[in-house]
ROGU-18468 format. One record per residue: x, y, z of N, C-alpha, C, CB in turn. Coordinates in steps of 0.05 Angstrom, whole numbers, plus 5000, padded with zeros to 4 digits. Each point is the difference from the previous one (the first is absolute). Glycine has a CB too. Layout:
// ROGU-18468
<site n_X="X" n_Y="Y" n_Z="Z" ca_X="X" ca_Y="Y" ca_Z="Z" c_X="X" c_Y="Y" c_Z="Z" cb_X="X" cb_Y="Y" cb_Z="Z"/>
...
//
This chain:
// ROGU-18468
<site n_X="5126" n_Y="5652" n_Z="1282" ca_X="4979" ca_Y="4972" ca_Z="5007" c_X="4980" c_Y="5011" c_Z="5007" cb_X="5028" cb_Y="4968" cb_Z="5015"/>
<site n_X="4947" n_Y="5028" n_Z="4994" ca_X="4978" ca_Y="5013" ca_Z="5023" c_X="4999" c_Y="4978" c_Z="5010" cb_X="4971" cb_Y="5037" cb_Z="4984"/>
<site n_X="5024" n_Y="4975" n_Z="5046" ca_X="4999" ca_Y="4972" ca_Z="5018" c_X="4982" c_Y="5022" c_Z="5022" cb_X="5057" cb_Y="4960" cb_Z="4992"/>
<site n_X="4929" n_Y="5030" n_Z="5036" ca_X="5004" ca_Y="5004" ca_Z="5021" c_X="5009" c_Y="4980" c_Z="5024" cb_X="4973" cb_Y="5031" cb_Z="4978"/>
<site n_X="5028" n_Y="4998" n_Z="5042" ca_X="5014" ca_Y="4999" ca_Z="5032" c_X="4970" c_Y="4973" c_Z="5011" cb_X="5028" cb_Y="5073" cb_Z="5015"/>
<site n_X="4986" n_Y="4903" n_Z="4985" ca_X="4989" ca_Y="4970" ca_Z="5015" c_X="5017" c_Y="5011" c_Z="5027" cb_X="4997" cb_Y="4951" cb_Z="4956"/>
<site n_X="5015" n_Y="5061" n_Z="5061" ca_X="5011" ca_Y="5005" ca_Z="5028" c_X="5022" c_Y="5022" c_Z="4998" cb_X="4991" cb_Y="4951" cb_Z="5015"/>
<site n_X="5004" n_Y="5074" n_Z="5013" ca_X="5026" ca_Y="5012" ca_Z="4992" c_X="4999" c_Y="4996" c_Z="5036" cb_X="5005" cb_Y="5040" cb_Z="4942"/>
<site n_X="5020" n_Y="4969" n_Z="5064" ca_X="5008" ca_Y="5004" ca_Z="5030" c_X="5023" c_Y="5028" c_Z="5007" cb_X="4991" cb_Y="4941" cb_Z="5002"/>
<site n_X="4998" n_Y="5080" n_Z="5006" ca_X="5009" ca_Y="5022" ca_Z="4993" c_X="5026" c_Y="5007" c_Z="5020" cb_X="4952" cb_Y="5012" cb_Z="4979"/>
<site n_X="5041" n_Y="4969" n_Z="5036" ca_X="5027" ca_Y="4993" ca_Z="5026" c_X="5025" c_Y="4990" c_Z="4987" cb_X="4967" cb_Y="4983" cb_Z="5039"/>
<site n_X="5029" n_Y="4992" n_Z="4957" ca_X="5015" ca_Y="4980" ca_Z="4993" c_X="5008" c_Y="5022" c_Z="4963" cb_X="4971" cb_Y="4940" cb_Z="5039"/>
<site n_X="5013" n_Y="5073" n_Z="4944" ca_X="5011" ca_Y="5005" ca_Z="4982" c_X="4991" c_Y="4980" c_Z="4974" cb_X="5035" cb_Y="5021" cb_Z="5035"/>
<site n_X="4954" n_Y="4967" n_Z="4970" ca_X="4996" ca_Y="4984" ca_Z="4979" c_X="4968" c_Y="4981" c_Z="4994" cb_X="5055" cb_Y="5003" cb_Z="5009"/>
<site n_X="4946" n_Y="4988" n_Z="4971" ca_X="4966" ca_Y="4993" ca_Z="4989" c_X="5001" c_Y="4980" c_Z="4983" cb_X="4983" cb_Y="5044" cb_Z="5000"/>
<site n_X="4998" n_Y="4947" n_Z="4986" ca_X="5000" ca_Y="4979" ca_Z="4982" c_X="4974" c_Y="5016" c_Z="4976" cb_X="5017" cb_Y="4950" cb_Z="5042"/>
<site n_X="4995" n_Y="5049" n_Z="4931" ca_X="4988" ca_Y="5002" ca_Z="4988" c_X="4989" c_Y="4977" c_Z="4982" cb_X="5018" cb_Y="5039" cb_Z="5011"/>
<site n_X="4968" n_Y="4963" n_Z="4971" ca_X="4984" ca_Y="4979" ca_Z="4985" c_X="4984" c_Y="5003" c_Z="4974" cb_X="4998" cb_Y="4989" cb_Z="5044"/>
<site n_X="5010" n_Y="4998" n_Z="4932" ca_X="4990" ca_Y="5009" ca_Z="4975" c_X="4993" c_Y="4972" c_Z="4987" cb_X="5029" cb_Y="5046" cb_Z="4997"/>
<site n_X="4953" n_Y="4961" n_Z="4986" ca_X="4995" ca_Y="4965" ca_Z="4985" c_X="5023" c_Y="4990" c_Z="4990" cb_X="4954" cb_Y="5007" cb_Z="4982"/>
<site n_X="5069" n_Y="5017" n_Z="4990" ca_X="5013" ca_Y="5000" ca_Z="4993" c_X="5034" c_Y="4992" c_Z="5009" cb_X="4957" cb_Y="5022" cb_Z="4986"/>
<site n_X="5034" n_Y="4975" n_Z="5045" ca_X="5035" ca_Y="4980" ca_Z="5011" c_X="4991" c_Y="4975" c_Z="5016" cb_X="5035" cb_Y="5044" cb_Z="5012"/>
<site n_X="4971" n_Y="4936" n_Z="4983" ca_X="4988" ca_Y="4971" ca_Z="5003" c_X="5003" c_Y="5000" c_Z="5037" cb_X="5021" cb_Y="4970" cb_Z="4942"/>
<site n_X="4993" n_Y="5051" n_Z="5074" ca_X="4994" ca_Y="4999" ca_Z="5020" c_X="5002" c_Y="5023" c_Z="5021" cb_X="5007" cb_Y="4958" cb_Z="4983"/>
<site n_X="4987" n_Y="5041" n_Z="5045" ca_X="4999" ca_Y="5032" ca_Z="5013" c_X="5033" c_Y="5010" c_Z="4995" cb_X="4957" cb_Y="4991" cb_Z="5048"/>
<site n_X="5050" n_Y="5038" n_Z="4952" ca_X="5016" ca_Y="5021" ca_Z="4983" c_X="5008" c_Y="5014" c_Z="5033" cb_X="4970" cb_Y="5009" cb_Z="4938"/>
<site n_X="5045" n_Y="4987" n_Z="5084" ca_X="5014" ca_Y="5011" ca_Z="5026" c_X="5020" c_Y="5024" c_Z="4987" cb_X="5000" cb_Y="4949" cb_Z="5032"/>
<site n_X="4985" n_Y="5074" n_Z="4976" ca_X="5002" ca_Y="5025" ca_Z="4997" c_X="5016" c_Y="5016" c_Z="5023" cb_X="4959" cb_Y="4992" cb_Z="4975"/>
<site n_X="5051" n_Y="5031" n_Z="5025" ca_X="5016" ca_Y="5011" ca_Z="5023" c_X="5000" c_Y="5026" c_Z="4998" cb_X="5028" cb_Y="4965" cb_Z="5004"/>
<site n_X="4965" n_Y="5061" n_Z="5009" ca_X="4993" ca_Y="5016" ca_Z="4999" c_X="5023" c_Y="5015" c_Z="4983" cb_X="4969" cb_Y="4990" cb_Z="5039"/>
<site n_X="5057" n_Y="5005" n_Z="4962" ca_X="5021" ca_Y="5004" ca_Z="4978" c_X="4992" c_Y="5008" c_Z="4973" cb_X="5021" cb_Y="4969" cb_Z="5024"/>
<site n_X="4966" n_Y="5012" n_Z="4968" ca_X="4983" ca_Y="4986" ca_Z="4983" c_X="4983" c_Y="5033" c_Z="4978" cb_X="4991" cb_Y="4944" cb_Z="5048"/>
<site n_X="5000" n_Y="5067" n_Z="4977" ca_X="4983" ca_Y="5013" ca_Z="4993" c_X="5006" c_Y="5025" c_Z="4986" cb_X="4982" cb_Y="4977" cb_Z="5032"/>
<site n_X="5004" n_Y="5029" n_Z="4941" ca_X="5002" ca_Y="5041" ca_Z="4987" c_X="4984" c_Y="5006" c_Z="5022" cb_X="4998" cb_Y="5009" cb_Z="4938"/>
<site n_X="5019" n_Y="5021" n_Z="5065" ca_X="4978" ca_Y="5009" ca_Z="5016" c_X="4998" c_Y="5039" c_Z="4987" cb_X="5011" cb_Y="4954" cb_Z="5054"/>
<site n_X="4975" n_Y="5063" n_Z="4959" ca_X="4995" ca_Y="5014" ca_Z="4981" c_X="5030" c_Y="5028" c_Z="5017" cb_X="4929" cb_Y="4978" cb_Z="4979"/>
<site n_X="5075" n_Y="5020" n_Z="5051" ca_X="5017" ca_Y="5013" ca_Z="5005" c_X="5033" c_Y="4983" c_Z="5012" cb_X="4951" cb_Y="5035" cb_Z="5005"/>
<site n_X="5064" n_Y="4980" n_Z="4993" ca_X="5024" ca_Y="4987" ca_Z="5000" c_X="4997" c_Y="4991" c_Z="5034" cb_X="5030" cb_Y="5030" cb_Z="4956"/>
<site n_X="4977" n_Y="4947" n_Z="5067" ca_X="4995" ca_Y="5004" ca_Z="5029" c_X="4975" c_Y="4985" c_Z="5003" cb_X="5022" cb_Y="5047" cb_Z="5007"/>
<site n_X="4958" n_Y="4959" n_Z="4976" ca_X="4978" ca_Y="4999" ca_Z="5007" c_X="4987" c_Y="4971" c_Z="5010" cb_X="5002" cb_Y="5039" cb_Z="4969"/>
<site n_X="4989" n_Y="4949" n_Z="5054" ca_X="4994" ca_Y="4968" ca_Z="5010" c_X="4980" c_Y="4996" c_Z="4981" cb_X="5008" cb_Y="4996" cb_Z="5052"/>
<site n_X="5006" n_Y="4978" n_Z="4933" ca_X="4992" ca_Y="4985" ca_Z="4977" c_X="4974" c_Y="4975" c_Z="5025" cb_X="5063" cb_Y="5007" cb_Z="4953"/>
<site n_X="4921" n_Y="4997" n_Z="5046" ca_X="4979" ca_Y="4985" ca_Z="5016" c_X="4970" c_Y="4989" c_Z="4975" cb_X="5018" cb_Y="5038" cb_Z="5055"/>
<site n_X="4975" n_Y="4945" n_Z="4941" ca_X="4979" ca_Y="4987" ca_Z="4996" c_X="4972" c_Y="4990" c_Z="5004" cb_X="5035" cb_Y="5003" cb_Z="4996"/>
<site n_X="4945" n_Y="4991" n_Z="5008" ca_X="4970" ca_Y="4989" ca_Z="5005" c_X="4991" c_Y="4972" c_Z="4985" cb_X="4987" cb_Y="5052" cb_Z="5004"/>
<site n_X="5009" n_Y="4939" n_Z="5008" ca_X="4989" ca_Y="4970" ca_Z="4992" c_X="4975" c_Y="5000" c_Z="4981" cb_X="5016" cb_Y="4984" cb_Z="5046"/>
<site n_X="4986" n_Y="5008" n_Z="4934" ca_X="4975" ca_Y="5012" ca_Z="4978" c_X="5016" c_Y="5017" c_Z="4978" cb_X="4958" cb_Y="5008" cb_Z="5039"/>
<site n_X="5057" n_Y="5000" n_Z="4963" ca_X="5013" ca_Y="5022" ca_Z="4982" c_X="5002" c_Y="4994" c_Z="4980" cb_X="5021" cb_Y="5015" cb_Z="5025"/>
<site n_X="4974" n_Y="5001" n_Z="4953" ca_X="5016" ca_Y="5003" ca_Z="4970" c_X="5030" c_Y="5009" c_Z="5006" cb_X="4953" cb_Y="5017" cb_Z="4971"/>
<site n_X="5063" n_Y="4967" n_Z="5004" ca_X="5027" ca_Y="5004" ca_Z="5003" c_X="5017" c_Y="4988" c_Z="4970" cb_X="4993" cb_Y="4997" cb_Z="5060"/>
<site n_X="5023" n_Y="5026" n_Z="4932" ca_X="5007" ca_Y="4989" ca_Z="4984" c_X="5037" c_Y="4978" c_Z="5004" cb_X="4960" cb_Y="5047" cb_Z="4977"/>
<site n_X="5046" n_Y="4939" n_Z="5008" ca_X="5025" ca_Y="4997" ca_Z="5008" c_X="5022" c_Y="4980" c_Z="4986" cb_X="4974" cb_Y="5013" cb_Z="5039"/>
<site n_X="5046" n_Y="4983" n_Z="4960" ca_X="5025" ca_Y="4971" ca_Z="5000" c_X="4996" c_Y="4986" c_Z="5019" cb_X="5036" cb_Y="5018" cb_Z="4984"/>
<site n_X="4991" n_Y="4959" n_Z="5001" ca_X="4995" ca_Y="4984" ca_Z="5020" c_X="5020" c_Y="4984" c_Z="4983" cb_X="4949" cb_Y="5008" cb_Z="5025"/>
<site n_X="5068" n_Y="4980" n_Z="4996" ca_X="5009" ca_Y="4975" ca_Z="4988" c_X="5009" c_Y="4979" c_Z="5021" cb_X="5014" cb_Y="5026" cb_Z="4961"/>
<site n_X="4998" n_Y="4955" n_Z="5026" ca_X="5001" ca_Y="4966" ca_Z="5018" c_X="5014" c_Y="5009" c_Z="5016" cb_X="5000" cb_Y="4960" cb_Z="4972"/>
<site n_X="4997" n_Y="5036" n_Z="5056" ca_X="5021" ca_Y="5006" ca_Z="5025" c_X="4983" c_Y="4990" c_Z="5019" cb_X="5026" cb_Y="5042" cb_Z="4988"/>
<site n_X="4990" n_Y="4935" n_Z="5032" ca_X="4986" ca_Y="4990" ca_Z="5023" c_X="5008" c_Y="5027" c_Z="5020" cb_X="5004" cb_Y="4939" cb_Z="4991"/>
<site n_X="4972" n_Y="5062" n_Z="5028" ca_X="5002" ca_Y="5025" ca_Z="5016" c_X="4978" c_Y="4990" c_Z="5016" cb_X="5018" cb_Y="5041" cb_Z="4969"/>
<site n_X="4989" n_Y="4953" n_Z="5060" ca_X="4979" ca_Y="4990" ca_Z="5025" c_X="4981" c_Y="4987" c_Z="4984" cb_X="5003" cb_Y="5039" cb_Z="5036"/>
<site n_X="5005" n_Y="4940" n_Z="4952" ca_X="4984" ca_Y="4973" ca_Z="4992" c_X="4982" c_Y="5009" c_Z="4981" cb_X="5001" cb_Y="4976" cb_Z="5043"/>
<site n_X="5003" n_Y="5044" n_Z="4946" ca_X="4989" ca_Y="5004" ca_Z="4967" c_X="5010" c_Y="5003" c_Z="4979" cb_X="4978" cb_Y="5014" cb_Z="5015"/>
<site n_X="5024" n_Y="4979" n_Z="4962" ca_X="5010" ca_Y="4989" ca_Z="4982" c_X="5011" c_Y="5022" c_Z="4980" cb_X="4970" cb_Y="4959" cb_Z="5009"/>
<site n_X="5011" n_Y="5058" n_Z="4993" ca_X="4997" ca_Y="5036" ca_Z="4988" c_X="5005" c_Y="5021" c_Z="5015" cb_X="4968" cb_Y="4989" cb_Z="4977"/>
<site n_X="5057" n_Y="5038" n_Z="5004" ca_X="4995" ca_Y="5007" ca_Z="5010" c_X="4996" c_Y="5028" c_Z="4992" cb_X="5013" cb_Y="4963" cb_Z="5022"/>
<site n_X="4975" n_Y="5059" n_Z="4984" ca_X="4990" ca_Y="5018" ca_Z="4985" c_X="5032" c_Y="5027" c_Z="4999" cb_X="4933" cb_Y="4983" cb_Z="5020"/>
<site n_X="5066" n_Y="5024" n_Z="4957" ca_X="5029" ca_Y="5016" ca_Z="4997" c_X="4991" c_Y="5030" c_Z="5003" cb_X="5027" cb_Y="4966" cb_Z="4964"/>
<site n_X="4942" n_Y="5048" n_Z="5025" ca_X="5002" ca_Y="5019" ca_Z="4998" c_X="4957" c_Y="4998" c_Z="5006" cb_X="5063" cb_Y="5013" cb_Z="4966"/>
<site n_X="4944" n_Y="5010" n_Z="5049" ca_X="4963" ca_Y="4989" ca_Z="5012" c_X="4988" c_Y="5039" c_Z="4991" cb_X="5009" cb_Y="4947" cb_Z="5065"/>
<site n_X="4967" n_Y="5046" n_Z="4925" ca_X="4993" ca_Y="5034" ca_Z="4995" c_X="4970" c_Y="5000" c_Z="5006" cb_X="5037" cb_Y="5013" cb_Z="4959"/>
<site n_X="4956" n_Y="5015" n_Z="5039" ca_X="4967" ca_Y="4995" ca_Z="5004" c_X="4987" c_Y="5009" c_Z="4969" cb_X="4998" cb_Y="5017" cb_Z="5061"/>
<site n_X="4977" n_Y="4979" n_Z="4939" ca_X="5000" ca_Y="5001" ca_Z="4961" c_X="4989" c_Y="5035" c_Z="5007" cb_X="4976" cb_Y="4935" cb_Z="4966"/>
<site n_X="5045" n_Y="5079" n_Z="5005" ca_X="4998" ca_Y="5021" ca_Z="4999" c_X="5027" c_Y="5016" c_Z="5017" cb_X="4946" cb_Y="4987" cb_Z="4991"/>
<site n_X="5073" n_Y="4995" n_Z="5027" ca_X="5026" ca_Y="5016" ca_Z="4997" c_X="5011" c_Y="4994" c_Z="4983" cb_X="5005" cb_Y="5007" cb_Z="5035"/>
<site n_X="5016" n_Y="5018" n_Z="4956" ca_X="5016" ca_Y="4987" ca_Z="4981" c_X="5026" c_Y="4985" c_Z="5002" cb_X="4979" cb_Y="5032" cb_Z="4984"/>
<site n_X="5021" n_Y="4954" n_Z="4998" ca_X="5015" ca_Y="4973" ca_Z="5014" c_X="5033" c_Y="5013" c_Z="4996" cb_X="4961" cb_Y="4949" cb_Z="4983"/>
<site n_X="5054" n_Y="5041" n_Z="5029" ca_X="5027" ca_Y="5012" ca_Z="5006" c_X="5012" c_Y="4983" c_Z="4972" cb_X="5002" cb_Y="5009" cb_Z="5063"/>
<site n_X="5027" n_Y="5013" n_Z="4926" ca_X="5011" ca_Y="4991" ca_Z="4978" c_X="5020" c_Y="4981" c_Z="5007" cb_X="4990" cb_Y="5040" cb_Z="4977"/>
<site n_X="5012" n_Y="4939" n_Z="5016" ca_X="5026" ca_Y="4976" ca_Z="5010" c_X="5026" c_Y="5009" c_Z="4994" cb_X="4972" cb_Y="4960" cb_Z="4991"/>
<site n_X="5031" n_Y="5061" n_Z="4994" ca_X="5031" ca_Y="5020" ca_Z="5004" c_X="5003" c_Y="5020" c_Z="5014" cb_X="5008" cb_Y="4994" cb_Z="4964"/>
<site n_X="4968" n_Y="5010" n_Z="5056" ca_X="5012" ca_Y="5021" ca_Z="5018" c_X="5005" c_Y="4984" c_Z="5030" cb_X="4971" cb_Y="5045" cb_Z="4974"/>
<site n_X="5036" n_Y="4926" n_Z="5027" ca_X="5007" ca_Y="4972" ca_Z="5007" c_X="4971" c_Y="4999" c_Z="5034" cb_X="5077" cb_Y="4999" cb_Z="4976"/>
<site n_X="4899" n_Y="5014" n_Z="5011" ca_X="4978" ca_Y="4982" ca_Z="5017" c_X="4987" c_Y="4986" c_Z="4983" cb_X="4993" cb_Y="5028" cb_Z="5033"/>
<site n_X="5003" n_Y="4943" n_Z="4988" ca_X="4977" ca_Y="4989" ca_Z="4986" c_X="5014" c_Y="4985" c_Z="4973" cb_X="4961" cb_Y="5040" cb_Z="5019"/>
<site n_X="5023" n_Y="4942" n_Z="4958" ca_X="5008" ca_Y="4988" ca_Z="4988" c_X="5023" c_Y="4981" c_Z="5003" cb_X="4977" cb_Y="5031" cb_Z="4984"/>
<site n_X="5042" n_Y="4971" n_Z="5014" ca_X="5018" ca_Y="4966" ca_Z="5001" c_X="4996" c_Y="4972" c_Z="4985" cb_X="5001" cb_Y="5016" cb_Z="5042"/>
<site n_X="5003" n_Y="4964" n_Z="4966" ca_X="5000" ca_Y="4979" ca_Z="4984" c_X="4977" c_Y="4988" c_Z="5006" cb_X="5046" cb_Y="4996" cb_Z="4994"/>
<site n_X="4948" n_Y="4985" n_Z="5003" ca_X="4971" ca_Y="4981" ca_Z="4996" c_X="4988" c_Y="5011" c_Z="4977" cb_X="4988" cb_Y="4992" cb_Z="5050"/>
<site n_X="4986" n_Y="4991" n_Z="4960" ca_X="4985" ca_Y="5004" ca_Z="4981" c_X="4978" c_Y="5018" c_Z="5011" cb_X="5014" cb_Y="4958" cb_Z="4977"/>
<site n_X="4973" n_Y="5057" n_Z="5004" ca_X="4968" ca_Y="5022" ca_Z="5009" c_X="4984" c_Y="5000" c_Z="4976" cb_X="5022" cb_Y="5038" cb_Z="5033"/>
<site n_X="4964" n_Y="4988" n_Z="4980" ca_X="4983" ca_Y="5006" ca_Z="4976" c_X="5001" c_Y="5025" c_Z="5005" cb_X="4970" cb_Y="4963" cb_Z="4992"/>
<site n_X="5011" n_Y="5053" n_Z="4985" ca_X="5005" ca_Y="5035" ca_Z="5000" c_X="4965" c_Y="5007" c_Z="4999" cb_X="5057" cb_Y="5009" cb_Z="4964"/>
<site n_X="4936" n_Y="5007" n_Z="5048" ca_X="4964" ca_Y="5008" ca_Z="4997" c_X="4995" c_Y="4993" c_Z="4977" cb_X="4993" cb_Y="5038" cb_Z="5025"/>
<site n_X="5013" n_Y="4959" n_Z="4949" ca_X="4981" ca_Y="4994" ca_Z="4974" c_X="5000" c_Y="4970" c_Z="5009" cb_X="5013" cb_Y="5039" cb_Z="4955"/>
<site n_X="5004" n_Y="4942" n_Z="5052" ca_X="4997" ca_Y="4966" ca_Z="5010" c_X="5015" c_Y="4994" c_Z="4981" cb_X="4954" cb_Y="4987" cb_Z="5021"/>
<site n_X="5071" n_Y="5024" n_Z="4967" ca_X="5019" ca_Y="4996" ca_Z="4986" c_X="5022" c_Y="4996" c_Z="5017" cb_X="4980" cb_Y="5023" cb_Z="4967"/>
<site n_X="5039" n_Y="4953" n_Z="5025" ca_X="5015" ca_Y="4988" ca_Z="5022" c_X="5032" c_Y="5013" c_Z="4989" cb_X="4963" cb_Y="4948" cb_Z="5012"/>
<site n_X="5044" n_Y="5059" n_Z="5020" ca_X="5033" ca_Y="5002" ca_Z="4981" c_X="5013" c_Y="5007" c_Z="5018" cb_X="4994" cb_Y="5013" cb_Z="4956"/>
<site n_X="5028" n_Y="4994" n_Z="5047" ca_X="5035" ca_Y="4986" ca_Z="5014" c_X="5009" c_Y="5029" c_Z="4996" cb_X="5016" cb_Y="4940" cb_Z="4980"/>
<site n_X="5008" n_Y="5062" n_Z="5043" ca_X="5020" ca_Y="5010" ca_Z="4985" c_X="5015" c_Y="5002" c_Z="5020" cb_X="4982" cb_Y="5019" cb_Z="4964"/>
<site n_X="5053" n_Y="4985" n_Z="5025" ca_X="5024" ca_Y="4996" ca_Z="5015" c_X="5015" c_Y="5025" c_Z="4994" cb_X="5001" cb_Y="4949" cb_Z="4999"/>
<site n_X="5013" n_Y="5061" n_Z="5025" ca_X="5015" ca_Y="5013" ca_Z="4990" c_X="5030" c_Y="4991" c_Z="5014" cb_X="4959" cb_Y="5037" cb_Z="4989"/>
<site n_X="5057" n_Y="4969" n_Z="4978" ca_X="5023" ca_Y="4984" ca_Z="5007" c_X="5027" c_Y="5016" c_Z="4997" cb_X="4974" cb_Y="4959" cb_Z="4986"/>
<site n_X="5046" n_Y="5048" n_Z="5024" ca_X="5024" ca_Y="5028" ca_Z="5008" c_X="5029" c_Y="4979" c_Z="4999" cb_X="4964" cb_Y="5040" cb_Z="5046"/>
<site n_X="5050" n_Y="4968" n_Z="4935" ca_X="5020" ca_Y="4977" ca_Z="5002" c_X="5033" c_Y="5030" c_Z="5001" cb_X="4963" cb_Y="4941" cb_Z="4960"/>
<site n_X="5046" n_Y="5041" n_Z="5071" ca_X="5018" ca_Y="5010" ca_Z="5002" c_X="5021" c_Y="5013" c_Z="4969" cb_X="4988" cb_Y="4968" cb_Z="5048"/>
<site n_X="5025" n_Y="5061" n_Z="4956" ca_X="5023" ca_Y="4997" ca_Z="4980" c_X="5028" c_Y="4987" c_Z="4993" cb_X="4976" cb_Y="5031" cb_Z="5005"/>
<site n_X="5026" n_Y="4949" n_Z="5026" ca_X="5025" ca_Y="4999" ca_Z="4997" c_X="5007" c_Y="4968" c_Z="4981" cb_X="5005" cb_Y="5036" cb_Z="5051"/>
//
């Protein structure tokens, strides 16, 4: 889903995203950011365009939480590799909606 960074606090490591496709503001944490380099500091600037997936979840007074955030043009993380994805609603870069879930059963 396409959105914009409304605010970001590097010191706290979180900020707020907005999109006309989400019924409210979306809380985002730096750990949800997809970066190109492992260990790279994830930071955003107010007004910056982003792509993100989100879920309904109460977080610091916000009703929605970003589960994956990336800059346009950055490769999307593969949900099979444990990065991003997850439960909830979200949108692909092409505007199509998608959800993903990974279930592993114990062989016992």
